[in-house]
C-alpha positions as CSV (number, residue, x, y, z in Angstrom):
1,M,-2.4,7.2,-9.7
2,P,-0.9,10.6,-8.9
3,D,0.9,12.4,-11.8
4,A,4.1,12.9,-9.9
5,S,7.8,13.2,-10.3
6,I,9.9,10.0,-10.5
7,K,12.7,11.4,-8.4
8,G,11.7,9.1,-5.5
9,F,9.3,6.5,-4.5
10,P,7.4,8.7,-2.0
11,H,6.2,10.8,-4.9
12,L,5.0,7.7,-6.9
13,L,2.7,6.4,-4.2
14,E,-0.1,8.0,-2.3
15,P,0.5,8.5,1.4
16,M,-2.1,5.9,2.4
17,E,-0.5,3.4,-0.1
18,R,2.9,3.8,1.6
19,I,1.4,3.4,5.0
20,S,-0.5,0.3,4.0
21,E,2.5,-1.4,2.4
22,I,4.7,-0.7,5.5
23,L,2.0,-2.0,7.8
24,F,1.6,-5.1,5.6
25,G,5.4,-5.9,5.7
26,L,5.5,-5.1,9.4
27,I,2.7,-7.4,10.4
28,M,4.2,-10.2,8.2
29,V,7.6,-10.0,9.9
30,L,5.9,-9.8,13.4
31,T,4.3,-13.2,12.8
32,F,7.8,-14.6,12.8
33,T,9.3,-12.7,15.7
34,C,6.2,-13.0,17.9
35,S,6.0,-16.7,17.4
36,F,9.7,-17.2,18.0
37,S,10.5,-18.9,21.3
38,V,13.6,-17.5,22.9
39,V,13.7,-20.3,25.5
40,G,16.7,-22.4,24.7
41,A,17.1,-20.7,21.4
42,G,20.6,-20.7,19.9
43,R,22.3,-18.7,17.2
44,Q,21.2,-21.2,14.5
45,D,17.5,-20.9,15.6
46,V,17.8,-17.1,15.4
47,K,19.4,-17.4,12.0
48,D,16.7,-19.7,10.7
49,M,14.0,-17.3,12.0
50,L,15.7,-14.3,10.3
51,L,16.0,-16.1,7.0
52,A,12.4,-17.2,7.2
53,A,11.2,-13.6,7.9
54,L,13.3,-12.1,5.2
55,G,12.2,-14.7,2.7
56,C,8.6,-14.3,3.5
57,N,8.7,-10.5,3.1
58,L,10.7,-10.9,-0.1
59,A,8.1,-13.1,-1.6
60,W,5.2,-11.0,-0.4
61,G,6.9,-7.8,-1.6
62,I,7.1,-9.4,-5.1
63,I,3.5,-10.5,-5.0
64,D,2.3,-7.1,-3.8
65,A,4.3,-5.4,-6.6
66,V,2.6,-7.7,-9.2
67,F,-0.8,-6.9,-7.7
68,Y,0.1,-3.2,-8.0
69,I,0.9,-3.6,-11.7
70,M,-2.4,-5.4,-12.2
71,S,-4.2,-2.6,-10.5
72,C,-2.5,0.0,-12.8
73,L,-3.5,-2.0,-15.9
74,S,-7.1,-2.3,-14.6
75,E,-7.3,1.4,-13.8
76,Q,-6.0,2.4,-17.3
77,G,-8.2,-0.1,-19.0
78,Q,-11.3,1.3,-17.2
79,G,-10.3,4.8,-18.3
80,I,-9.9,3.7,-22.0
81,L,-13.2,1.9,-22.0
82,A,-15.0,4.9,-20.4
83,L,-13.5,7.3,-22.9
84,R,-14.6,5.1,-25.8
85,K,-18.1,4.8,-24.3
86,L,-18.2,8.5,-23.9
87,R,-17.4,9.1,-27.5
88,R,-20.0,6.7,-28.7
89,A,-22.7,8.4,-26.6
90,T,-25.1,10.4,-28.8
91,D,-27.2,11.7,-25.9
92,P,-25.4,14.5,-23.9
93,A,-27.2,13.3,-20.7
94,E,-25.7,9.8,-21.1
95,A,-22.3,11.3,-21.7
96,H,-22.7,13.3,-18.5
97,R,-23.6,10.2,-16.6
98,I,-20.4,8.4,-17.9
99,I,-18.3,11.3,-16.7
100,A,-20.1,11.5,-13.3
101,D,-19.4,7.7,-12.8
102,A,-15.7,8.4,-13.3
103,L,-15.6,11.3,-10.7
104,P,-15.7,11.1,-6.9
105,P,-19.4,11.1,-5.9
106,M,-19.1,14.3,-3.8
107,L,-17.6,16.2,-6.7
108,A,-20.0,14.8,-9.3
109,S,-23.0,15.8,-7.1
110,V,-22.1,19.5,-7.1
111,L,-21.1,20.0,-10.7
112,P,-23.7,21.7,-12.9
113,D,-24.6,20.4,-16.4
114,T,-22.5,23.1,-18.0
115,E,-19.4,21.8,-16.4
116,F,-20.2,18.2,-17.5
117,E,-20.7,19.4,-21.0
118,L,-17.4,21.3,-21.0
119,M,-15.6,18.2,-19.8
120,R,-17.4,16.1,-22.5
121,Q,-16.2,18.5,-25.2
122,K,-12.6,18.5,-23.8
123,L,-12.5,14.7,-23.6
124,N,-13.8,14.3,-27.1
125,Q,-10.8,16.5,-28.2
126,L,-8.3,14.2,-26.7
127,P,-6.2,11.9,-29.0
128,E,-7.5,8.5,-29.6
129,P,-6.7,6.3,-26.6
130,P,-4.4,3.3,-27.0
131,A,-5.8,-0.1,-28.0
132,R,-4.9,-1.5,-24.6
133,P,-3.4,-0.3,-21.3
134,R,0.3,0.3,-21.3
135,L,2.5,0.6,-18.3
136,K,4.6,3.7,-18.0
137,K,8.0,4.2,-16.3
138,K,6.4,5.6,-13.2
139,D,4.2,2.5,-12.9
140,W,7.2,0.2,-12.9
141,L,9.0,2.5,-10.4
142,A,6.0,2.6,-8.1
143,A,5.7,-1.2,-8.2
144,L,9.4,-1.3,-7.2
145,G,8.6,1.1,-4.4
146,V,5.8,-1.2,-3.2
147,F,8.3,-4.1,-3.1
148,L,10.9,-2.1,-1.2
149,L,8.4,-0.9,1.4
150,V,7.2,-4.4,2.1
151,F,10.7,-5.9,2.1
152,L,12.6,-3.1,3.9
153,S,10.0,-2.8,6.7
154,T,11.4,-6.2,7.8
155,F,14.8,-4.9,8.8
156,P,14.0,-2.6,11.8
157,V,12.3,-5.5,13.5
158,V,14.9,-8.1,12.8
159,I,18.1,-6.0,13.3
160,P,18.1,-6.5,17.1
161,F,18.5,-10.2,16.5
162,I,21.5,-9.6,14.4
163,F,23.4,-7.3,16.8
164,I,22.2,-8.6,20.2
165,S,23.5,-12.0,21.2
166,Q,20.9,-12.6,23.9
167,P,17.7,-13.8,22.2
168,K,15.5,-12.7,25.0
169,L,16.8,-9.2,25.1
170,A,16.8,-9.0,21.3
171,L,13.1,-10.0,21.3
172,R,12.3,-7.2,23.7
173,V,14.1,-4.6,21.7
174,S,12.5,-6.0,18.5
175,N,9.0,-5.7,20.0
176,A,9.7,-2.2,21.2
177,V,10.8,-1.2,17.7
178,A,7.6,-2.8,16.2
179,I,5.4,-0.9,18.7
180,V,7.1,2.3,17.7
181,M,6.6,1.5,14.0
182,L,2.9,0.6,14.5
183,F,2.4,3.8,16.4
184,G,4.1,5.8,13.7
185,C,2.0,4.2,10.9
186,G,-1.2,4.9,12.9
187,N,-0.1,8.4,13.6
188,A,0.4,9.0,9.9
189,F,-2.9,7.3,9.1
190,G,-4.7,9.7,11.5
191,H,-3.0,12.7,9.9
192,Y,-4.1,11.8,6.4
193,S,-7.5,10.6,7.3
194,G,-8.6,13.4,9.5
195,Y,-8.6,11.6,12.8
196,R,-6.5,12.4,15.9
197,P,-3.1,11.1,15.0
198,G,-2.0,10.2,18.6
199,R,-5.2,8.3,19.3
200,V,-5.1,6.5,16.0
201,G,-1.5,5.6,16.7
202,L,-2.4,3.9,19.9
203,V,-5.3,2.1,18.2
204,M,-3.0,0.9,15.5
205,V,-0.7,-0.6,18.0
206,V,-3.5,-2.6,19.6
207,V,-5.1,-3.6,16.2
208,G,-1.7,-4.5,14.7
209,L,-0.7,-6.7,17.6
210,A,-4.2,-8.3,17.5
211,M,-3.8,-9.1,13.8
212,V,-0.4,-10.6,14.5
213,G,-1.8,-12.7,17.3
214,L,-4.6,-13.9,15.1
215,T,-2.2,-14.8,12.3
216,V,0.0,-16.7,14.6
217,V,-2.9,-18.6,16.2
218,L,-4.2,-19.6,12.7
219,G,-0.8,-20.8,11.7
220,G,-0.1,-18.0,9.2
């Protein structure tokens, strides 16, 4: 996880993590709005749909936050085990392999043995690692950020149903908002992954709507 400031959730999560969580929440709420029949729908039907969408994303926001906490614990645990294994290694070559396994493959492939040896010495000088993984304040705040991204991504899509009395018009506005959000997520994805942002935005709209359609058809 990035060693960042805790002044705001955007600094606690990687850009791709933020994009993924927003997409997840968006697709979940779209499974409700896209399967909602406006033919003969009354205010009570709209209310029931809104409550179901909000409840679903509330639940999945909590679940996703728990998974994030589990991921943090797993990542820290792997680091602790790797450091202990490194310190038990008597052969420098074995220690270098342990360090290489913990590094991105591209970076590990270009580092000379002298750099690996320097890192081994520096790592051996670190204080003794804790007996087990421990969550820090930023981990809890990042998990809260995950929850909020999933849950709050519901509102732009459902707000039209709150303020527009005609269900058919509200659905059209909601779908337009969803398309804009999908395009924005795809555009951001392209920016951070090295693809053409505009083209990825259009692809994300198509893929996102296809995933929503598949989810609705399968009864999700």
